TIVEX-85361 format. One line per 5 residues: their letters; for each residue x, y, z of C-alpha. Coordinates in steps of 0.25 Angstrom, whole numbers, always signed. Layout:
N
a = X/Y/Z | ...
//
This chain:
251
xxxxx = +55/-733/+570 | +48/-740/+561 | +37/-749/+561 | +44/-762/+554 | +54/-759/+566
xxxxx = +44/-758/+576 | +39/-772/+573 | +52/-778/+571 | +55/-773/+586 | +42/-779/+592
xxxxx = +36/-766/+593 | +23/-772/+591 | +23/-781/+603 | +19/-772/+613 | +8/-768/+604
xxxxx = +3/-781/+602 | +3/-784/+617 | -4/-773/+622 | -15/-776/+612 | -15/-791/+616
xxxxx = -17/-785/+631 | -28/-774/+628 | -34/-787/+621 | -35/-797/+633 | -40/-784/+642
xxxxx = -51/-782/+633 | -54/-795/+628 | -53/-805/+639 | -67/-802/+645 | -72/-808/+633
xxxxx = -65/-822/+632 | -75/-828/+642 | -75/-840/+634 | -60/-843/+632 | -59/-841/+648
xxxxx = -71/-849/+651 | -63/-862/+645 | -52/-859/+656 | -62/-856/+667 | -75/-864/+663
xxxxx = -80/-867/+676 | -78/-851/+681 | -90/-841/+681 | -83/-829/+676 | -71/-831/+667
xxxxx = -66/-817/+664 | -63/-808/+675 | -72/-797/+677 | -70/-788/+690 | -62/-778/+681
xxxxx = -60/-776/+667 | -46/-782/+662 | -43/-767/+654 | -44/-761/+667 | -36/-772/+675
xxxxx = -26/-770/+663 | -26/-754/+665 | -24/-756/+680 | -14/-765/+679 | -5/-758/+669
xxxxx = -7/-744/+677 | -1/-752/+689 | +11/-757/+683 | +12/-744/+674 | +13/-736/+688
xxxxx = +21/-744/+695 | +31/-746/+683 | +32/-729/+684 | +35/-729/+698 | +44/-742/+698
xxxxx = +52/-734/+687 | +53/-720/+692 | +59/-728/+704 | +68/-737/+699 | +74/-729/+688
xxxxx = +75/-717/+697 | +83/-726/+708 | +92/-732/+699 | +96/-718/+693 | +97/-714/+707
xxxxx = +107/-724/+712 | +116/-724/+699 | +119/-709/+703 | +131/-707/+711 | +123/-701/+723
xxxxx = +113/-712/+722 | +121/-724/+721 | +122/-728/+735 | +106/-730/+735 | +108/-742/+724
xxxxx = +107/-754/+734 | +95/-747/+742 | +89/-745/+730 | +92/-760/+724 | +87/-765/+737
xxxxx = +74/-758/+738 | +70/-760/+723 | +74/-778/+725 | +65/-777/+738 | +54/-772/+730
xxxxx = +55/-784/+720 | +57/-795/+731 | +45/-792/+738 | +34/-799/+732 | +24/-790/+726
xxxxx = +13/-796/+734 | +20/-794/+748 | +21/-778/+741 | +7/-777/+739 | +2/-782/+753
xxxxx = +12/-772/+761 | +8/-762/+751 | -7/-763/+755 | -9/-758/+768 | +0/-743/+764
xxxxx = -7/-743/+750 | -20/-751/+750 | -26/-761/+740 | -27/-759/+725 | -16/-753/+716
xxxxx = -8/-746/+726 | -1/-757/+732 | +0/-764/+718 | +8/-753/+713 | +18/-751/+725
xxxxx = +20/-766/+722 | +23/-764/+709 | +34/-752/+710 | +41/-760/+720 | +40/-774/+712
xxxxx = +45/-766/+698 | +56/-757/+704 | +67/-767/+704 | +68/-770/+689 | +68/-755/+685
xxxxx = +78/-751/+694 | +87/-763/+690 | +87/-759/+677 | +88/-746/+677 | +100/-747/+687
xxxxx = +106/-756/+676 | +102/-746/+665 | +109/-735/+672 | +121/-743/+677 | +123/-748/+663
xxxxx = +125/-735/+655 | +141/-735/+651 | +148/-724/+660 | +153/-719/+647 | +140/-714/+642
xxxxx = +136/-706/+655 | +151/-700/+655 | +150/-695/+641 | +135/-690/+644 | +143/-682/+655
xxxxx = +153/-678/+648 | +142/-672/+637 | +139/-663/+649 | +127/-669/+654 | +120/-669/+667
xxxxx = +119/-680/+676 | +104/-678/+674 | +105/-678/+658 | +114/-689/+659 | +104/-698/+667
xxxxx = +91/-695/+657 | +99/-694/+645 | +110/-705/+645 | +107/-713/+657 | +93/-717/+657
xxxxx = +92/-718/+640 | +103/-728/+641 | +98/-735/+653 | +82/-734/+648 | +82/-748/+641
xxxxx = +87/-756/+654 | +76/-748/+663 | +66/-751/+654 | +69/-766/+655 | +68/-764/+670
xxxxx = +54/-757/+668 | +49/-768/+659 | +54/-778/+668 | +46/-771/+681 | +33/-768/+672
xxxxx = +33/-783/+668 | +34/-788/+683 | +24/-778/+688 | +12/-782/+676 | +10/-795/+683
xxxxx = +14/-791/+698 | +3/-781/+697 | -7/-791/+695 | -4/-794/+711 | -10/-781/+714
xxxxx = -25/-787/+711 | -24/-794/+724 | -24/-780/+732 | -34/-773/+724 | -26/-769/+713
xxxxx = -34/-768/+698 | -24/-776/+690 | -23/-787/+680 | -21/-796/+692 | -36/-795/+695
xxxxx = -41/-806/+686 | -29/-814/+690 | -31/-813/+706 | -46/-815/+703 | -44/-828/+695
xxxxx = -34/-833/+706 | -45/-831/+717 | -56/-837/+710 | -48/-848/+702 | -51/-842/+688
xxxxx = -40/-845/+680 | -48/-837/+668 | -45/-824/+677 | -31/-827/+678 | -29/-829/+664
xxxxx = -36/-815/+661 | -26/-808/+670 | -14/-814/+667 | -16/-813/+652 | -18/-799/+653
xxxxx = -7/-797/+663 | +4/-805/+653 | -2/-797/+641 | +1/-783/+649 | +15/-789/+654
xxxxx = +18/-792/+639 | +13/-779/+633 | +21/-771/+641 | +34/-780/+642 | +34/-778/+627
xxxxx = +31/-763/+628 | +45/-762/+636 | +51/-770/+627 | +49/-761/+616 | +53/-749/+625
xxxxx = +66/-756/+628 | +69/-758/+613 | +67/-743/+610 | +74/-737/+623 | +89/-732/+622
xxxxx = +100/-744/+622 | +89/-755/+620 | +100/-763/+613 | +110/-763/+626 | +99/-769/+636
x = +87/-779/+634
//
C-alpha cells in the first residue's frame, strides 16, 4: 500500500493520537501555570503521587491483559457453540456473558476483593467479565453470518473441520470479531479507572484523588489521559478493521 493511500485512508490518525497521548503523559506535569487557573486556591495543582507515564503504562497493561483473556474466552466460546456438538450450550454461554456485564464494575470489585485482595487482581477480574459480552456477541454474529455455500465449498475441497475454521470461518468473521474487541477495549479503558478505588495503579488515580480532595485540576489531568488513550486505541482498531478480510461487508 502506498504512502498516499495510507494518508487517504486515515492511517496517520493512530500515530497522531499516540503522539498526543505521550506528549500529555510526559508534559502535563509542566503545566502548573495552566492548571493553576482552574484551581487558584489549591496548594498543589499537579498530581504528584505517581508519574503520569507510569500510570499510563499500568493502565494500558491492565486493559491489554483483560482484552487478551476476554478475547480468548469470548471467541473460544463462540466457536464452541457454533459447532454441532456445542450448540446446546449457546443459551448458557450467552446468559453467563450477559450477567458479567449487567453487574456494575464496582460491585464486581467489592465481591472480588475478599478473594483476590486489593490491587490489580480484582480490577483485572472485573475488566475480563465486563469486556466479555461484546466480544462473544460479535464473534457469534461473525461466525453465523458466513454464507453456508462458502463452508460447503470448503468442505467439498477436502478441508478438515479445523482447516475450515482457520482458513475460512475465522478470516471471514475477523472484521466483525475485531469490532467486538474494539468495543470491549474502549469500554474497559474507562472502566479500569475505577480500579484505583481498591489500590490498582491506573489513570483513575488522579481522578479519584481529585474527587476526594475537591481538586478539579487532578480530575482533569486523569480525564485528559483516559480520553486520549481511548481515542488512540479506537483509532488503531479502526485501521485494523479496514485492513481485515471482509472490511467492505462489516462496519
